[in-house]
C-alpha positions, 0 to 999 in steps of 0.5 A: 500500499501506499505510504500516507500524504494527508493534507491538513487544514484548520478552520475557525473554532479548532476544527480540523479537516483531513482528507488524503492527496491520492485520487480514488482508483478503479472501481467497478460499474457496480457489484452485479457488473462486477460479478458479470465481469469476473465470470467473463474473465474467470468462468471457472474459478471457485467463487464461493465454497460453504460446508453442505449441512447434510453431507459436511462436504464443501461445496463449490460455486464458480463464477459463471455458475453464479452468473447463471443463478443470479440471472435466473433468480433476478428474472423471477423477481422481476416476474414477482414484482420485485424492484427499486420500490419493492425489495427482497428481504432476507431472513437467514444468514450467510450462505451460498443461496443468500448470497445469490439472492442479494446479487440477483435482486441488485441486479434488476435494482431491487434493493437487498434487505439481509436482516440480523438472524436473531431478529428471527430466531432469538426474539420472543416478540419479533418486534425488530424484525417487525420494524424492519418489515415495516420500514422497507416494505419488501415483495419477497422474503427469502428464508433458506430453511422454512422451519426455523423462520416460520414463527418470524415469518408468520408474526409479519402479517405479509399475505402480499409477499411472495415467500420462497425457501430452499427447504419449503417442507412441502407447504404450497404457500412456500415458493421453491428456491430451486424452481426460481433459480432455474427461470428462464432468462428474458432480455428484461434482466439486462435491461434492468442492469443497464438502468443501474447507476451510482444512485441505485439502492443496492442494499438496505442495511440496518444500524445495529439496534444499539441505540434504539430500533434499527435504522435503514440506510439505503446503501447505493451502488455509488457508496459501495463501488467508492468504498473500493475505489478508495481501497484502489487508490492506496494500492501500490503493487510495486512496493509488494515483493510477492506481488502475483497478479495470477494469485488467487486469495482465499477469504474465510469470513463469518461476519453476518451480511446484514452489517457492511464488514461483511457484506461490502467490505468483505463479500464485495472486495472478494468479487472485486478481486476474483478471490474465493469466498469461504463461508464460515459456519463458525462463530466466536462463541464457545459453541462454534469456535471449533467450527472456525478452527476446523474451517481454518485447517481447510482453507489456509486462508490468505487474509483474515479479518474478524473481530477482536474476540474471535482474534483472541480465541485463535490465538488461545487455540494456536498457542496450544495447537502447532498444526493450526498455527501451520495452517493459519500462516501458511498462506496469510499475507494480513490479519484485519480486525474491526468493531472494537478496539485490539488490545496490546496484550493480544496483538503482541501475542499474534505478533509472536505467533506469526514470528514462530510460524513464518519467521516474520511479523504480519501486517494487523490492520483495521478499517474504521467506519459505520453502516452510514458510511461504509469503510472511511478510514484504514491502517495502510502502513506498518505500525507497531502499535495498536488503537489506530484507525488510520487515515481517511480513504481517497475521495473522503474527507474528515471533519475534527471538531472539538467537543469538551476535551475531544474531537469529534469526526464527521465525515463527507463523501461518495461512501456516506448515505444521503440519509436514512429511509423514511427518517427526515427528522433524524437526518437533520440531526446527524448531518451538520450545516455543512452536510458532513455525517456525525458519527458520534465518536471521538479520535485523536491524533497519534502526533499532532504536528505530523498527522501522516502517523494516523488517528486513534480512536479515542471512545464514543462522545455519549459514552464518556462521563464525569466522576464527581470529582470533575474528572473525565472517564474515557469509557471508549478506551478503558473498557477494552483495556480492562477486558484484555487485563482481565483475560481469559476471566471475562468476554466484556464488561460495563463501566459505570461511575456517573457523577460517583466518587470512583469507577465501578464495573459490571462484567460478564464472565467468559463462558469458557472459564464459568464451565470450567470453574463450575466443573473444576469447584464442584458448583456455582457458589465455589466457582463465583467465589474462585472468579471473584478472586481471581478477577480482584487480582486482576483488577489489582494489577491493572489498577497498579499501573493506571496513574489516576482515578480515570482509570482506576477501578474500585468495585465490580460485580459479576453478571449472570444474565447474558446481555439481551439482544431483543432488549438492545443491550448487545448486537449480533456483532457482539457490540454492547451499548454500555448506556442501555445496560446501565440504565436496564440494570439500574439495580446493579449499578446501585448495588454497586455504590451501596455503602457498606457494599452488598452481597456480590460486590467485589471490592479492590 
């Protein structure tokens, strides 16, 4: 990648504007056009791989096969009334069939609306699912297996919708995927593709719902392709001694396609690069991560992007298994992460593993953005620290606005949405007077005198608070540091202390540790006692290295009720809404600050 080259302009009121001097690079006309172009260039190359749930064998789909199936589905969708004002909603998760549905809809200008799977399978009231349905008003709804989604579909009350599935369970009211995927194609599909422009809505992606009900973001073909152009503007193959134009990259990915990381960064990026995308059925949970490990052994990926929690679990496994270590690093060119901050400890562990496997360190990079903006910054140069979010992609401008002691980040450019669907009042709130989108995050410079050294994430503006002393607490930086310091005992924490004398934390124990302690200690009370003792010790060690009250945690409580998706406490990407958890569990926060200390409160 090219070295940083940033233009920085200062304006009245301490406002700072940042933009890359590099110009955007090549990009596809649209994502569907990109798929068809790759099918013409590499018809026999494998595009998608997925384990067959019945045979457990990998199933392949080539670029040519994908082109043909999406053409047939696109024709079927036209016949069923789909179009720019009649989207196609996808309830089921990542799969070859879901990919075909998503791309086929885009071919005819019908927005694809992939929905968070927990809204259908883990919700008791389907409130968020109905909210999403009412927002986009789809003409067609797809669920790969009917049985697990039947209650959710019934809750939608959509007699006018066409429902289709690959497993209809004999229900004559449900159209069959295979029949639609074999529809004879007419010139209407080509004509629909010719009408696609940068303004054509390719997808409706919903925000995570971590700050209320999910908001529908119209994601245009121009926005998706401009993000690719921004990345291409930084590409410099001449600087890569191992560059091979004929190399076919293998990506292994579990990130859900209802979010930009999995859907637009990784999936669209694979199409643009003509890569083979391996759909990972695993997830970073105690129950499912062994599936990811198994898939790493088969795929031997050349790039791997995921959430820090998954990298932590992978590091744990590789430190105990040299054959897994060899498989992971055999072809690996870079590791990516997003959604949360990578701890220094985990960064060092990954680099130590890379050196053990290959004799050299490996690029560990991150991209920063939001559903409303796509990816807007990236770390595209060698760094020896974590916490950076990088610098703006070519074609975008960042606006840093003083907000208290912090710099609030805003952005303008072709990847940024024009506004939420059907929410004019909200749109007035999220754009400033110059048309910049306000992300609500804060950043700071690595070096205020040299912007080329990059920006550091400095927390959510709305999550920070003051102690009774007037001291500011930066939750966005304290929380991941504390969680990392308490590894592997806890998987996340909520930081409390607004207007209090000291900081306290509510923590969730790591499922693997909880299970292990229950077995080894012989009971819940004994397991909690051991966990409390060890957590107190780790917290004392953490506090010993912190200079002031804004970083020291005095009391802790272990939560046994997991974070609730229905209540918005956590998203399907694992992002915890700090404010909402504190409000919903106000009784626990009160117990943290009771005098004398309540039962179950650990005092450090």
